[in-house]
N, C-alpha and C positions, 0 to 999 in steps of 0.2 A: 465815153469821151475821153481822149487820150491827150495828156501832154509832153512835149516835146520840150527840149533845150529852151528854145527862144519862147518858152511860157512866160506869162506875164504873174505869174508869181513869184511873189517876193523871196530872199534869201531865207527866209524865218518861217516859210510856209510849205506846209505841204498838202496833197490832196489825197484825200480818201478813194482808193479805186471802187469800194462797194460792191457792185455784182454785176462784172461785166459781161454784158450779152442781154442782160436782163432789166436794163432803165426803163425798157417801157411797161413792166410789170409792177414796178417798184412800190404803186397804190395797194395791186394787191397782197404783195411782200410785206408790207408793215403791216397786216393785219396779224398774219402769225405770228410776228415777231413782236409785235405789241401784246398777243396773247401767253406768249412767252417770257418775257419780260414781268407782267402782271401776275404769273403763274409764279417769278423766281421770289419778287417780294414779297406775295401776298403766302407763299407757302414758306418759307424762312422766317420772315415774321411770324405768324402762325407756330411754328416750334418751337422761337423763343420764346412768345409767350407764354406757350403750353407749361415748358421747363419751369418759367419764374414765378408762374402762378400755382403750381401743382404741388406742394410740399414732398410729396411723394416720389417724386423725380430729383430732387436733391441729393444726387448720388454722382461719384466721380463719372460713371456711363454718361449718364444725361449731362454735365457738366462738358466734358470732350464733344459730346453731339452739338451743346450750344455754340461751341467755338466754330465748328464744322460749320452750323447755321450761318454765323456774323461772319465769315469768309467767302461763303457763297452770295449773301448779302451785298458783300462791299464789290464784289467779284463782280455782281451785276450791276452795282452803281457805277462803277469805273468805265464801262464800256457803253449804258443804254444811251447814253448824251448824243455819241458819232455816230452808233449803228441806226437810230430813229431817226437823227438828225440826216442821215443821208438817203433815208427809206422814206422820208417825211418832206424832202426836198427841201429842208432848210437851210443846210452847211457841208460844202462836201470838202474844206478848206480845214485845214488844223495847223496852229500853229507849233513851232520846232518847242517851245518850252512846253506848251497843254501834251505833243505828240510824248514828250520823254518821259513828263509827270507821267502818263497814262499806263506809257511802257513799264514805270516803276512798280504799280501798282497790281499788275496784272501780272508780272512775273514775279511780285514779290508773293501777295497771296497765293499764286500756284503752290510757293515754295511751302505756305503756311498750311497751306489742306494739305499740304503729303505730310510735314510735320504731325499736325493734326490727325491723320490716317494712321500715322507709325501710333500717337498715346491711345489712341482706338485698340489699337492692337494689342497692343502692353496691357491695356486695361481689361481686354477678353479674355487674355492668355493669364493674367493673374488671377481672375473670377474662375476659371475653368480649372488650372493647373496648382493653384496654391488658395482654395477659398477660405482658409481657415486664418490667411494673414493676409487675407483682402486689403479689409478695414485699417492696419497698422501700415500697410506699403502703401495705399494710397490716400495719405491724409490731404485736409483741407489745404496744407501750405504744400505739398508737393505737386499739388495739381494747379495752384496759383504758380509756383515756379515751373511747372511744365508751360505751361501757356504763355509765359513770361518769355522764355526760352524760344518757343515756336514763335513768337512775334517777333524778337530780336534776330533769329536765324533768318526767315523770312525779307526783313526789313532790311537789316546790315550787311548781310551776305552781298547782295544786289548793288547796292550802291555804287559801287568803284566802276562797274561797265556802264553803268546805265548813267552816271555823273560824265563820264566821256564823253558820251554821244554828244553832249554840247558844244563841246569845241571841236569835232570834225567838220571838214568842208563836204559838202554834200553837192557834188556836180553833177552828178547824175540826173534824166528826170523824176522829179520829186512825186513820183504817182506811189501811194504806199498800196501793198497786193489786197489790202482787208477793210473791213469799215473801224479797222482800231489799229493802235500803232504796237508792233512788234520789234523788241530787238535785232530779231533775223532779220526781219524787214528793212530796216534804220541801216544795219549794216550793209544791205545791196548795195544802199545806193549813197554809202560816205567811199572816199576817194582819196581820204585818211587812211591814214596805219591802222589797218583794224587787228594786227595779231593780237594784241592783250584782249582785246573783248572775245575774241573767237576762242581762244584755251580757256581765257576764265569761265567762259559763258561754258563750254565743255566740261570742266574741272568741277563746276557747280554743279552742274545736272548730275555728274556724276558719285558727288559728297554729299548732293540732297536726295535727286527723287531716285535713283539707281539705289542707293542704299539703303534710305527709308523701303524700298520693293523688298529688296531683300530679305530685310530683318522683319518687315511684314509676313512673307513668305516661311521665314524660319520659324515665326512665330506660330502661325498655322499647322507648320509642320508638327510641331511640339503639343498645340491643342489637340491637332489629329490622334495622337499615339496617347494622349488622356482619353480623350472620348472614348479611343476603341479598346481601350482598358477597363473601362463600367462596363460591368456584368448586366445590369439591366437595359433591355433594349429602349424603354420606356424614357428611361435616363440620360442615354444615348443621344437619344431622340432631342431632349429638353435640353441639353447642352449645345449639338448641334445649331440647334433654332435661335439659341442667340448669338450666335456669328453671323446667321445667312445676310440680315442688313449691312453690317459692315464689310463682308464680303463684298454684297451690289455693290458699296458705294466705293472700294480700293476697283473694281473694273470701272464704273464709270469713270473714275478719275484719271486710271494709270493708259487707258486701253485708246481716249482722245489723244493725250502727251506723247505718247507712244506714237500716234499714227502720224499725227504735227511734226514729229521730229522728221520721222520716216520721210515724209512730203519735203521737208523744206532743205534734207540731204542729199535726197537721192532722187527727187520726182519734180526737177527741172523741167524734164520734156513733159511735165501731164499738163494736161488743161489748166488755165487759171482756175476754172469752175472746181476743181478737185482743193486745189488751197484755199479755196474762199470756204469752199463746204468743209473742209477739215478744221480752218483757223476756227467759225463758230461756231463746231460742236466743240472744240477745247473751250472756250471759253461761256459757252452757255448751258452743255452737258449736264456738266456733276452742278451746278445751281438749280437747275429744273428737277432734275430728278432725288436727288436727295432725299427735299422734306418729303417728295411723293414714297420713296423705299422706305425712310423710317416710319411715316405717317399708317404706312400698310403693312411691315411688317413687325413693329414695336408695338405690341399691347398697352403697353399703361399709354402711350401717346395716343394710340385708337381709341381706346377707353375716354379719353379726356377727350377726347373731338366729338365721338359719338350724343356726350352729354349735350352736345348746344344745340344738337340739333333737335326740330319736335318730337321725331319718332321716338328718341331713346330721352324725353326729357321722364320725370318722375312718375307723370302721369300715363305715359304711354307705358314704363315698366310693371304699372302695376295691372295693365290687361292682362285677360288671360287668352291662351292662344295651346294648341292641341299640338302634343309631340307625343309620337309611338303611342296613341290612343289614351293619353293620359291629359290630363288638365295642370298645368303648370304656371307659372309666371312667366312674364316676357323675359323679366330683368335675370332670372334663374336660366333660362334658354342662353342668352346671352353673356353668360358667366360658362356655361358650359363648355359651348362653343369655340 
């Protein structure tokens, strides 16, 4: 459905475009999106629960992982009502105030996630390049201060351009490009002077996302040099494996961010489906993949989760199994693997 200047939408209401051209498939599209959001909520809650209840995980690396899971959980909560509202046919309208609030949380949480990934890179750099001082550098007080700084940076720096959205005059057809509100989308519909928002947003991306990505890259260059300096092949492999999950999380976050930025800046001629696809990947892909990555790649979390399943119960661990022609305990085999 298209909306023109003569639309009956009020001056404080926008219409979510959803998925243009696929309206007849919404009942089917709602199934995978509902599953994705269920996975986002359950996966991140599971990671948070495991870290909270397992004393052996009460260390800096997993505190930062808990921050990442909490950020991803909030990102899912900030968009689920509009995305599923469109797909389930509940409502495609969103008020200006609700749209601005959603924009604030989406961009603020994105900035926070970038900061958490930078803190996790520093954690891995310290653990590998300066292991003897790891405990003295990443103390509980510094971890708390880092978390507060990440929260403050994400929620305070984005405030100025978001507040200005409230006072813009939106004279163009009030149809948003996605099933949620983004700062770039609202600027596209505004007829007021948007130069401050455009310049501020660009400067914010450079000073946060771009700077964070450069610092992460520098950290991993230093880590790589330290790993290659280790004489033992086994030690090099063990050191590099501790960074695999974080590297995957970095790629899962920054690739969609770069893709969405490129589409908004240079892809005006592209099909609306491309914009919709990149927007949903930007919002949903990191919260979906991060708990899966850390559950698969982190031995401590994987081991804790396995205990909750019948096959890894204490009774099952005492069962005998054959490996290499010898009879050993299944629990020992699992540990060796």
